C-alpha positions in Angstrom: -21.4 -29.8 0.6 -19.3 -26.8 0.9 -19.1 -23.5 2.4 -16.7 -20.4 2.6 -14.7 -20.0 5.6 -15.4 -16.8 7.6 -12.8 -13.8 7.1 -9.6 -14.8 9.0 -9.7 -12.0 12.1 -6.5 -10.1 13.6 -4.1 -12.6 15.2 -5.1 -13.0 19.0 -2.3 -12.0 21.6 -1.3 -15.4 22.0 -0.2 -16.0 18.6 2.9 -15.4 17.1 4.2 -15.1 13.9 6.1 -18.1 12.6 7.3 -18.4 9.3 10.5 -16.6 8.0 11.0 -14.8 5.1 14.2 -15.3 2.8 16.1 -12.7 0.1 14.2 -9.3 0.1 12.5 -10.1 3.8 15.5 -11.4 5.3 15.1 -10.7 8.8 11.5 -10.7 8.5 8.4 -13.4 9.9 4.8 -14.0 7.8 1.8 -13.2 10.5 -1.6 -14.8 10.3 -3.8 -13.6 7.5 -6.9 -10.6 7.8 -9.0 -10.5 4.7 -12.2 -8.7 3.3 -14.0 -9.2 0.6 -11.0 -9.4 -2.5 -8.2 -7.8 -0.6 -6.0 -10.1 2.1 -3.5 -8.5 4.2 -0.2 -10.9 6.1 1.9 -9.1 8.2 5.5 -8.7 8.5 7.5 -8.7 11.7 11.0 -8.2 12.6 12.7 -11.5 13.8 13.6 -12.9 17.6 15.0 -9.7 19.4 16.0 -7.1 16.5 15.8 -3.7 18.0 12.9 -1.3 17.2 14.3 1.5 15.1 12.5 4.7 17.5 15.0 7.4 15.1 12.5 7.4 12.1 9.2 9.4 13.0 6.4 8.9 10.9 5.4 10.9 8.2 1.5 10.8 8.7 2.3 12.5 12.1 5.8 14.9 10.9 5.3 15.9 7.2 3.6 19.1 6.5 3.5 20.5 2.8 3.7 24.4 3.6 3.4 25.3 -0.1 3.3 24.7 -4.1 4.8 27.3 -5.5 3.9 26.5 -9.0 2.5 23.1 -10.8 4.3 20.1 -10.2 6.3 21.1 -7.6 5.7 20.3 -3.4 7.6 22.1 -0.7 7.4 19.7 2.1 8.5 20.3 6.3 9.4 18.0 9.0 8.5 19.1 12.2 9.7 16.2 13.8 12.0 17.1 16.9 14.7 14.8 15.9 15.5 11.6 14.3 14.5 11.5 10.2 11.8 11.1 8.1 11.2 8.7 5.0 8.7 10.1 2.9 6.8 6.7 0.9 6.4 6.5 -2.6 3.4 8.7 -4.5 2.1 10.6 -1.3 -0.7 13.1 -2.1 -2.2 15.6 -0.4 -6.0 16.5 -0.8 -6.0 20.2 -0.6 -8.8 23.4 -0.5 -8.4 25.9 -3.2 -5.6 24.3 -5.4 -4.5 21.7 -7.5 -3.9 18.4 -5.6 -0.3 17.1 -6.0 1.7 13.6 -5.0 5.6 12.8 -4.8 6.8 10.1 -7.8 9.2 8.9 -5.4 10.7 8.5 -2.1 11.7 11.5 0.2 14.0 11.6 3.1 13.9 14.9 5.6 15.5 15.2 8.4 14.1 17.0 11.5 13.4 20.5 10.8 14.1 20.1 7.2 12.4 21.7 4.6 12.4 20.1 1.0 11.4 21.4 -2.5 10.9 18.4 -5.1 10.2 19.3 -8.0 8.9 16.4 -10.2 5.7 15.7 -8.5 2.4 15.1 -9.9 -0.4 17.2 -10.5 -3.5 14.5 -9.5 -6.4 17.0 -10.7 -6.7 18.2 -13.9 -8.4 21.2 -13.6 -8.7 23.6 -10.4 -6.9 27.1 -10.7 -5.5 28.0 -7.2 -1.8 27.0 -6.0 -1.1 26.1 -2.1 0.1 28.2 0.4 -1.3 27.1 3.6 -4.2 25.1 4.2 -5.6 21.6 5.8 -4.9 18.1 3.7 -5.6 15.0 3.7 -2.6 12.4 3.4 -2.5 10.0 0.6 -0.9 7.0 -1.4 -1.9 6.7 -5.3 -4.6 4.0 -6.5 -2.3 0.2 -6.8 -3.3 0.7 -10.3 -1.2 4.3 -11.1 1.5 3.0 -9.5 3.4 0.9 -11.9 3.3 4.2 -14.4 3.8 6.9 -11.4 7.2 4.3 -10.6 8.3 4.9 -14.1 7.4 8.7 -14.7 9.5 9.7 -11.5 12.5 12.6 -11.3 10.4 14.4 -14.6 8.7 17.9 -14.2 6.3 17.7 -16.5 3.1 18.0 -13.8 0.8 16.8 -16.1 2.4 13.4 -17.1 -0.1 11.1 -15.0 -3.1 12.6 -16.1 -3.7 10.0 -19.1 -3.2 7.3 -16.9 -5.2 8.6 -14.2 -8.5 8.8 -16.9 -7.9 5.6 -18.3 -8.1 4.1 -14.2 -11.9 5.6 -13.8 -12.8 4.7 -16.7 -12.9 1.2 -15.2 -14.8 2.3 -12.3 -17.6 4.0 -14.5 -17.0 7.7 -13.3 -16.5 11.4 -14.6 -13.3 11.1 -17.3 -10.4 13.7 -17.4 -7.1 13.2 -15.1 -8.8 13.8 -12.0 -7.4 11.6 -8.9 -11.2 12.9 -7.0 -13.6 11.5 -9.3 -13.6 8.0 -8.3 -12.3 9.0 -4.5 -15.1 11.0 -3.7 -17.9 8.4 -5.3 -16.3 5.7 -3.6 -14.8 6.8 -0.1 -18.2 5.0 1.7 -17.0 1.7 0.4 -13.5 2.5 0.7 -13.6 3.3 4.3 -14.5 0.0 5.7 -11.2 -1.0 4.7 -9.5 1.1 7.1 -11.2 -0.5 10.1 -11.5 -3.8 8.9 -7.9 -5.0 9.1 -5.8 -4.5 12.7 -2.4 -3.6 13.3 -0.8 -6.0 15.9 1.7 -5.3 18.5 5.1 -5.6 16.5 4.0 -5.5 12.9 5.8 -3.7 10.8 4.8 -3.8 7.4 2.3 -6.2 5.6 2.0 -8.2 1.7 -1.2 -7.8 -0.6 -3.1 -10.5 -2.1 -6.2 -9.3 -4.2 -8.7 -12.0 -5.4 -5.9 -14.7 -4.2 -3.5 -13.0 -6.4 0.1 -11.6 -4.8 -0.2 -7.5 -5.6 2.3 -5.7 -2.9 4.3 -6.0 0.5 5.3 -2.7 2.0 6.8 -2.2 5.1 8.1 0.5 7.5 11.1 1.5 9.8 9.2 0.7 13.0 6.0 -0.4 14.3 4.7 3.2 15.0 5.0 4.7 11.4 3.5 1.4 10.4 0.2 2.0 12.4 -0.1 5.6 10.9 0.7 4.4 7.1 -1.9 1.0 7.4 -5.2 2.8 6.7 -4.0 5.0 4.1 -3.1 2.2 2.4 -6.3 0.4 2.6 -8.3 3.5 2.0 -6.4 4.6 -1.2 -4.2 2.1 -2.1 -5.2 -1.5 -2.2 -8.7 -1.3 -1.4 -9.7 0.4 -5.0 -8.1 -2.2 -5.8 -10.1 -5.0 -3.9 -13.3 -2.9 -5.1 -12.0 -3.0 -8.5 -12.0 -7.0 -8.8 -14.8 -7.5 -7.2 -16.8 -5.1 -9.7 -14.8 -7.4 -12.9 -16.4 -10.7 -11.3 -13.1 -11.7 -9.8 -13.7 -14.5 -7.0 -12.5 -13.5 -3.7 -9.3 -16.0 -4.1 -9.6 -18.3 -0.5 -10.6 -21.9 0.0 -14.0 -23.0 0.7 -14.6 -25.3 3.4 -15.1 -28.4 2.8 -18.5 -30.0 5.3 -18.8 -33.5 4.3 -19.9 -35.9 7.6 -19.0 -32.9 9.8 -20.3 -34.8 13.2 -20.5 -31.6 15.5 -19.1 -27.7 16.3 -16.0 -29.4 17.6 -15.7 -30.7 14.2 -16.5 -27.7 12.2 -13.4 -24.8 14.9 -11.3 -27.4 13.9 -11.7 -28.1 10.3 -12.0 -24.4 10.3 -9.2 -24.0 12.7 -7.3 -26.5 9.4 -8.5 -24.0 6.9 -7.4 -21.0 8.2 -3.6 -22.7 9.0 -2.9 -24.1 5.0 -4.2 -21.1 4.0 -2.1 -18.5 6.0 1.1 -21.3 5.4 0.1 -20.9 2.1 0.1 -17.1 1.0 3.3 -16.9 3.6 4.7 -19.6 0.9 4.1 -17.5 -1.8 5.5 -14.6 -0.1 8.8 -16.2 0.7 9.1 -17.4 -3.3 8.4 -13.7 -4.1 10.8 -12.6 -1.8 13.6 -15.0 -3.2 12.6 -14.1 -6.6 15.8 -12.8 -8.9 15.2 -8.8 -8.3 16.9 -6.0 -9.7 18.3 -3.3 -8.6 19.2 0.3 -9.3 20.5 2.7 -7.0 18.5 6.1 -6.9 20.2 8.7 -4.3 21.9 8.6 -0.8 20.5 10.8 1.8 21.5 11.8 5.2 23.2 8.0 5.0 20.6 6.1 3.8 20.3 4.9 0.4 17.0 4.6 -2.1 17.1 1.9 -4.5 14.8 1.0 -7.3 14.4 -2.5 -8.0 12.0 -4.9 -10.2 11.5 -8.3 -11.0 9.2 -8.9 -13.8 6.3 -7.3 -13.8 7.1 -6.4 -9.8 8.6 -2.7 -9.7 9.4 -0.2 -6.1 11.5 0.9 -4.2 14.2 0.7 -1.2 15.8 2.5 1.7 18.9 1.0 3.2 21.1 1.2 6.2 23.7 -0.8 4.9 22.1 -4.0 4.0 18.9 -3.0 6.3 16.0 -2.8 5.6 14.5 0.5 6.7 11.2 1.2 4.2 10.1 -1.0 0.8 7.2 -0.6 -0.7 6.9 -3.4 -4.3 3.9 -3.7 -5.8 1.6 -4.6 -9.4 -0.6 -4.4 -11.0 -3.8 -6.0 -10.0 -6.2 -8.6 -11.8 -6.2 -7.3 -15.4 -10.1 -6.9 -16.5 -12.2 -10.1 -17.6 -12.9 -10.7 -20.8 -16.2 -9.6 -21.4 -16.6 -7.4 -18.6 -19.3 -4.6 -18.7 -18.3 -1.1 -17.7 -19.7 -0.5 -14.2 -22.5 1.5 -13.3 -21.8 5.0 -10.9 -22.0 4.3 -7.5 -24.8 6.6 -6.4 
């Protein structure tokens, strides 16, 4: 007899991260696993008594899109009174009466700075209008678009992601074209649980993401405050869609079943659940450690306000990192989720 264990819950205050990470994630430890559907999240924490980085402000709090003077160009402003803001890769904005845009790379703004980025993506193919001033909603591009977005950074063709968006939305069976919102709107009710299913834990500064048991992303913010703001957005817009797609295409959860043969009583069941969860968390941290210790390539992109931005890669993985000397402040590395299963039909558009 077997049973799939209940999804791992957020760690209690008594539980402490235990597994130190090598290489790319040096100075971090991996915590317990949380899971919902096909998505698992392993929390990342600063090791030991490493100080909290207070001089870096959250882009969710301080970043404002003030103008789109022409398609493919966004003018961003850091409203913070002090400190630096590291703008994550592939940040986008929904706008009323204007075409939606997203960035192609990491940006860094000091307090009070206004920056014009002219290599952005238009992610809404056909709606007239340029932004003057409006309420905006912060998002991060879905995982299935991020490899293409990284490859197409640094050029000025605002329509260059439309073909990738079209191919991506076809996998969900929704309207065609370079319109990301045509996927997000009908699926939004199914994406919202990914905001609430994963709790950020005091001291957490990042996470590793597994879809259907496969590691697909690692994200790191400069401090815990920045991570609390960024984590729900990554869950809804970036990794949640990959988990939904894995479910629609018939991929298993990737989590082990619990052996109940010879079960004695409820205490025995509790012990087996505890062992299963601990073994599963160890397997996930081992996989993450192997990824962190791999032979990553590195290309320096820029130095801004004393921080270095590098593009890194290994096999099917790619992303960017922001360094203060040798200290990693921000990291986003990812790979495409599992491909469509052979013979999987096009899903119906949700109601």
